[in-house]
N, C-alpha and C positions, 0 to 999 in steps of 0.2 A: 308253908306247911302251919297247920294248926299247932296253935300255942296251948298252953295248959288251962286258959281261961274258958271258963264254965260256959260263956255265951258261945265262943267258937265250938264247944262239944255240944251243945244245942244245938246248934246250925249245921253240922255237919249230920246230926243223927236225923234231923228233920228233912235235910235234901237226901240223905240215905234212905229214907222210908218213901220221898217222893219219885226218887230214881227206881226203887222197886215197883211202885206201883206204877209207874210209866212203862216198865219193863212189861209187867204183866198186861196191861192195856194194848199195847204193841202187839204184843203175841197173841192175845183174842181179837184184835181188829184183823189181823193179818189171817189169822185161820178161819172168822169169820168170811172176809171176802174171799179166801178160796172155796170155801164151801156154797158161796152164792152166786160164784162167778158166772154161772149160765140166769141169774134170775135177772128182771128187767132192772133191779138195783145194783147190780154189779158194779158199774162206775161209780157211784155214790161212796160203794162200800170201801172199793180199793181207793179212792182217793182220801177216806179217813184212813186208813190204814196207811197209807203213804205220811199222811200228815202226823199220826201218831209215832210212826218210827222217826219221823224228823225230830219231832218235840222231845223223843227220848235222848235223841243226839245232841239237843239244845241243853237239856238237863246235866247231862255229862259234861259239856263243855263248860257251861257256868261253874258247876263242881269243879272242874280245873280251874278256871280263872279264881274262885273262892280258895283255892287249895285244900279242896274237901276230897279226900281218897274215894274212890267208891269201894264200899264192904262188899265184897264177893259173896258172903253168907246171906246177905238181905238180897240180892242180887238173884241167887241161886234159890230160895226161898220164894220170891214172887213168879221165878220160872217156872218151878214144881208146883205151886198151889193153880197156876193157869192150867195146868195138863190135868191135874187133880181135878180142875171144875168142869172138864171135859165130860167126866163121869156125870150122868145125870140119871137117876133113877125115875123115867117116865113113863114106863111099861113097854117098853120098844127096844128089842132086843138088836136087831139087823139093822134098824134105819133111826134117823133121829126124829124126834117129835116135834108138830110144827111149832112148839111152843119152845122149841130151843134156840131160833134165832131171836124170840124176844126175850127170852132171858139174856142172851149172849148181849144184846144191844141195850140191857137195863144196865150191866155190868160196864160197857162201855160209856154209859151216861155217867156213871159213879166216878168213873177213871177222869173222865173228862173235868167233872167238877172239881175233883181232887186238883187236877193241873191248874184250873184255873186260882184254885185257892193258893197254890203255889205262886204262880205268876203273880197275883194279890201281894202275897207275902213278901216275894222279892223287891216288886214294885215299892213298897214302905220302906224297905230298906237302902233301895238307890238313892234314896236323899240325903243319906250319910255315906254311902259306898262305893265310890268312883269306879269299883270293877264293874258295876252294874250299868246296863244303858235302860233308863225309863223308857226311851223312845222304843229299844226292841220289846221290853214288858208290855207297853200299851199295845204292840202288833200281836204279842202273842195271846193277852187276854182276850183281843178281838177275835183272834183265831179261835180260840178255845170257845167263846160265844157262838161264832159261825158253827163249829164242831157240835157243840152242843145241840143246835136248833136240828141241824140235819141229823142227828142220831134219834133224836125224839120223832122226827118226822118219818125217817125210818121205821121206827120202833111203832108208830101208829098203823104204819101199814102192814107191818109184820104181824101184828097183835089183832088187827081186821083178818087179815086171811086164817090167821090161826084159829079164832073162835067162832066164826061165822060158818 
């Protein structure tokens, strides 16, 4: 359990913020993959959604290993923010704009960048905290880099289609 050490409280806040971001990112990826299930990019989007869901599980597991409780209010706020983010005033009432997946992929790119920062921070801590596995964190960093490359490649394709 977390002690009263201010470093523990800072870590708990940091991890809960990243958990909330990971939850929002996983929800966004799942929804985007579902909306694009008939597109030529469906398999790549589904793969990203699966990986982001797995990464969310990893964040939760690491929080447990570090005795950091998940703060439900932050997770709920992230979930609600993702739902509100679906409202885009893009001039279309009954259909989404071709720019919608472009914006959503930009959101995923930000989430993957945040997650990469988390893995970097935890990797630095792993040198003095035996509860963290440096090899696993290196693998997570590599996966985040691959995810970012995929998201930006898809972003380019959707942007090209939307703006031409």
